[in-house]
N, C-alpha and C positions, 0 to 999 in steps of 0.2 A: 951654276945656275944657267938655264937655257935663255936664249935671247927672247925678248918679248916681241909682240906682234909688230911694233913700230919699226923693228929692224929685220923682221922676217920677210923674205922674198916670196913672190907668188909661187916660185918653183918649190921652195921648201914646204909651203903649205899644201901644194898639190901632192907632193910626195907623202906628207903625213896623212892626208885624207885617203890617198890610194892605199897606204899600208893599213889603215883602220876602217876601210870602207864598209866591210861587213858588219863590224860592231856599231858603226855610226847608223847604218840603215836599220839595224835591229832596234837600237835605242829610239830612233825617230818614230818607228812604227809603234813600239811599246808605249812611249810617252805621249805621242801626239797622233797616232794612227796613220802616219804618213807612209805611203808606199815607197819602196826603193826607187830612186831616180827622180822623184818629184821636187826635191830640193837640189838645186844646181850647185856646182863647185863654187861659183862666184858667191852665192849666198852663204855657203858653208864657211868659206874663208872669212867673210865679214863676221859671222857668228863666232868663229874661233878667236879672231882678233879682239872682239868685244869682251869675251870671257877673260882673255889674258889681261887686258887693260883694266877692266872693272874689278876683277878679283885678284889682281897682282900675282899671277901664277905663271907657270911655264907652259910651253906648247904641249908637252906630254900630259900635264895635269889638266889643262884645258880640255883636251880631247877625252881624257878619262872622265871628266865631270859631265861632258856632253853625252857620253856613252853610258852613264849610270842609269839604272832602272830600279826604282823610280828616280827621275831626275830631281835634284834639289830645286826648291821653289825659286831661290835667288838666281840660279843658273838658267832656269826656264825663262824667267822674266828678261834675262839678258839676251838670250838667243832668239826669242819669239819674233821680235821686230825684223830679224834678218832672214828668217826661214818662211815667213808667211807672205802671201800675195796681196798686193794693194790694188789690183785691177778691178775697177768698178766705175760706173757712171750712172747718171740719172735716167730712170725709165729704161734700163737695160732689159732686153727681151720684152718689147712693148706689148706683145700679145698677152702676157700675163696680166698687165694692168688694164688692158681693154676688156678681158674676160671679167676681171674684178669689178669694173665699173658697170658693165652691161648685163652680166649674168649673176654674179655672186652677191653683190651688195643689194640689188633689188629683192632677191629671194631671202636674204638674211633680214632685211628690214621688215618684210611681211611676217616672217617667223617670230621676230622679236616683239613686234606689236602684239601678236597673239599671246606671247608669254609675259607681256608687260615688263620686259627687260630691255633697257635701251643702252646697254654697254656693249661696245665692240672692242675686242682685243686682238691684236695682230703681233706676230713675232718675226723679226728679221734675224735669223741665226747665221752667223758668219757675215756680219754687216760691213766689215772692213771700215772704210772711212765715212760711212754713213749715207751715201747716196741712195742706196736701196731703201733704207728705213725712212728717209725723208720722202722718197717717191711714194711709198705706201701711205704716209701721213697726208701728203698732198691729195692722193686719190680719195682717201677717206673724207678729207675736208671738203673737196669738191662735190662729193655726192651728198653729204649731210649738212652742208653749210646753211641751207634754208629750212632745215628741219629742226624743230625745237626739242631740247631735252636729251640729246644723245651725248654720251661720254665716249670719246674716241681715244684709244690708248695703243701705243706701239712700243713694244720692248725690242731693243736692238742689242745684240751681244756679239762679241768677238774675242778671240784669244789675245790679240795684239793690243797692248795698252797705247802704243803710239798711234795706231789707226783710230782708236776710240777717242784719243785726245783731239785729233783733227775733226772727228765727227761731232764731238760735243761743242767745239767752237763754231762749226757751221760755216766756215769760209771755203770757197771752192774756186778754182781757176776754170778757164774756158774748156779745158779738156774734159771736165766732168759733164759738160752740157752737149756733147757731140751728137746726141740723138734727141734733144729737147727743143721744142719749138720756142721761138722768140717770145710769143705771147705769154707762155707759162713762166718763162724766166723773168720777164718784167713784172708779172703778177706776184711771184713768190720770192724774189730775190732783189736785193739792192746793192749798190756798189759804194762802200764807204770811201771817203776821200783819202783816208790814210792807210788803206790796205792794198798793197801791190806785191806781186812776186817780182823781186828785183835782183837779178844776177848780173853783175858787171860783165858786159860783153854780149848780152842777149837783149832783145827787145823787152821792155817792161810790160808785164802782164797784170791786168787788174783782177782782183778777187771779188767774188760775189758772196753776200751773206744771206743765209736762209731767213725767211720771215720769222719773227719771234713767236708768232702764234703757232706756226707749224713746228718750230723747234721745241716748244713746250709740250707738244703731244708725244714726244719721244723720250723714253728713259733708256740710257745706255748703261751697260754693265759688262764687266770682263768675265768671260766664261770659256773654259776649255771644255768643249763638247765631249771629250773623252774621259773626263773625270767620273769616278764611280757614282758620285752624287752631285747634283746641280744645286749647290748651296748659295743661291741668291734669292732674296725675298720675293721677287716678282714671279718666281717659279715654284714657290713652296706649295701653294694650293691652287695655282692658276691653271685654267685651261683656256685655249685660244680658239678663235673662230677661223684663223688663217695663219699658217706658218710658211714663211719663205725660207728655204735653205738651198740656195742655188749655187751650182759650181763649187760645191764643197765635197760631195761624195766622190768626185773623180780623183781626189787625192788619197782615198782610202781603198783597201781591198774590199771585196764583196761582203765578207763576213762582218767586218767592222761596220761597213755602211748599213747593212741590214739591221744589225743590232742597234745602231744609232737611230735608224728610222722607226724602230719599235718604240724607242724612248720618246721620240717626237709624237708618235701616235697617242701615247699615254697623256700627253698635254694638249691634245685636240678635243674639242667638243664633238659630240655625235654629229655627223654630217659636216664637220669642219673640213677645211681644205688644206692640203699640203702641196707646195709648189717646189719642185726640184729644177735643176738646170736642164736645158734641152737634150743634153747627151746622157742624162742620168736615170731615165725612167726604168731601165732594166734592173737597177739596184733594188727596186721596190716590188719585184715579182714575188708573189706568195705571201705578201704582208697584208695587214688589215686595212688595205686601201682599195677602192674601186677606181680604176683609171677612167678618166673622161677626156675624150678628144675635144680640143678647142681649136680655133683657127691657128694653124702653124705650131701646134704644141699639144701637150698632155698635162692635165692636172690630176690630183688624186684626192678622192673623198674618203674620209674615214668610215669604215664599216664596223659594226659591232659583232662579236661572236664570243661564245662562252669560254674559249681557250685563251682569249686575249690577255686576261689578267695574269695568267701563268706565263705567257710568252714574255711579257714585260719584265718578269723577274729575272729572265736570262740576260742580264745586263753585262757590261764590260767587266773583264777579269780585274781583280783588285790591284794588279801591278801596273795597270794602264794609268797614265797621267801624272800630274804634278802631285807631290807628296802631301801638300796641304791645300785646302780650297782657297782660291783667290778671292779677296773681298770685293764686293761690287763697287763699281765706280759711282761717284756721286751723280744723282739724276740732274738733268739740266734745269729743273725748276729752281734748284739751289745754285748751281754753278753759273747760271746766266746772270745772276745779280752782281757778279764781279765787275769792277770798273775797268780793269785792264786785262786783256787776253794775251797769253803768250804767243810767240811766233808759231804758226801751224806746221812748220817743217819738223821732221823727226829730230828729237833732241840728240846732241852729240854724246857719245860715250866718254865718260871721264873717270878719273881714278878715285873720286870721293864725292859724296853728296854736296859737301861744302864747295868744292871746286866746280861741280856741275852748276850750282846756283850762280857762282861767280862768272862762269863762262856764259850762261844765259844772260846774265846782267850785262856783260861786256858786249854781247851780240846786239842786245836791244839798244845799248848806248851808241854803238857804232851806227846802227840803222837809223837812229833818231838824230844823227849829226854830231853827237858828242864823242867823236872819234878819239880825241886826246885822252879822255877818261878811260875809254875802252882799252887803249894801248897801254895805259898805266897798269890796269888790272891784269891784263894778259901777260905783260912783261914780268910781273911778280910771280904769276903761275909758271911761266917758263923757267924761272930760277929753280923751281921745285922739280919740274919735269922737262929737262932740256931736250928730250928726244920724242916729244909728243907731237905728231904731225897736225893734230887738230888745233893746237894752240898757235902754231906758226901760221896755219891757214887763216885763223880768225884775226890774228894780229895783222897779217897781210891785207885782209879785207878792211880792217880799220884804217890802215895806212892808205889804202886806196880811197876810202871815203874822205880822208884828210888831204887827199891830192899829193901825198908824198909817194910818188910812183916808184922811185928808186928803192925805198925801203919796202914798199909793198912787193915789188918784184923779187927782192932778196928773200923775204919771208915765204912767199909762195913757192919759190924754188926749193927752199929748205923743206917745206911741207911735202913737196913732190918727191924729193930725195928719200924721205922716210916712208911715204905712201904714194907710190907712182900712179895709182889708178883714180886719183881724186879729180873727177871730171870738171867740177866747178872751179877748181884751182886753175886748170888749163884755160877755161873760158875767161877767167879774170885776167890771166896773163895776156890773153888775146886782146882784151880791152885796153890793157896798158900799151901793147904794141901798136894798136890803132892810134892811140893818143900820141905816140912817138912818130906816127906816120910810117911805120915799118910794116907794110902790108904783107910782105913775104913772111916775116916772123909771125904776124898775126895768123896767117893761114896755116903755118906750121902748128901753132898751139891748137887751133880749131881741129886740125887733122888728128892731133893726139887725142883730143877730147872725143872725136868720132871713133877712134880706134878702141878706146875703153868703153864707150857707149855700145859698141857692137857686141861686147861681152855681157851686156845686161839685157834681159828680156824686154821686148819693146813696150810692154804695158807696166813694167816695174818702175817704181819711183826712183829717180836718180838721187842717191844720198846727198843731203845738203842742199837740195834744189827747191825747197818749199813746195814739194808736191808735184813736180813736173815729171811725167813719164818719159822713159828713154826715147820712145818713138817721137814724141812731140819735140823733145830737145834736139834730136838729130835733124828733124825737119827745119827747126829754127836756124841751127848752125849751117846746114847745107844751103839754106836760102841766103844767109849772110855771105857765105863763101862765093856763091854764084853771083851775088850783087857786086862784090869786089872783083871777081874774075872778069866781069863784063865791062869794067871801067877802062 
């Protein structure tokens, strides 16, 4: 039996990817529409490790399962969080929202008054962690807040269940607000006393929570845009006034992108608007859209013609996408009533659902100060899986919270022996070194963290970091190193 991912080196995984690169690229294109090269080796390695651990399989079988066309639904759900992009922030490409406020909504309001129809529907397709969807909802609310009788609805879909989990919870760090004015932040967000991004060795960062009224305007659902049928209730008979699908087409080849755009057009009302990313308008050439120039950009208005219904029949070939439709996620009107929200960081991959629940419970116990209980739970799990790097990392974190720094250091080093690229483990070791007043050792661990951060795209979320992008984490670490270097 082959070694599992916890003992596989980066070199072994690089070799396996190199030997199977053509098959991997073919499968990623067939199953998800992704062009060759858009998924980097770092992400592929994470995906392969996750398949091996979650499905108790070998390296060869893991790659075979990733290369299967159509890919099995369970394998797709395992790899999607590792091959998708988390980069987004509030009011990204502000020219689109300015046009929406100043041009589109006034015209739509006048048209709807004449029709005696006061429902506005928008769709954020490829919504990632939700910032775009909430930006749309805020824009709608700002325009219609003093106008009676309007129903404002935003559908937000994404293929990545972990992104949607963060979006549904509605907690965001400062990085998500980098182009948002202070007045809007204070109007639509609040800072709960008990919600912080806390990574030992880095400055504590507060989280902001979206206003509940804005949150309730948005319904989230999981959707692979490349499935032959979009089987979620909100799309069954719905047409939209406005569809955002930005910075998604760039990951597809032109044929796939244009076929997808035709499907979007089918879900737009006559004279509805479609908004793509700034570098994507060329994908829409020759399609049923009329391009309209706006300040610093282009938007597309749906046009009608007699051949359009025939065009939309030419949808994606049946081999594309996951073998079974993915059920929609619960809308926030229901999920918001829960008293306790889970940690917004991506969930750790574990070998069974029972152990996954136990690990999440242990993480929450450690974060709430009940470190001894967390250590007890994780120690039992380690007896079952003695070479799982995640377990050693979590127990090391619990020991850190318990101020047993010697045990924490021992477990964190065991975790790094099994998984050398765990950035947050290096940062926690740096915090322990600082407490020992060993500044040289602290800087060594920070340097190791920076080395592995350099392998992650700057806008990608660092695994285990509660949503911090690589660029922001590098800046924090570099600032701390400079501070100590100047002492």
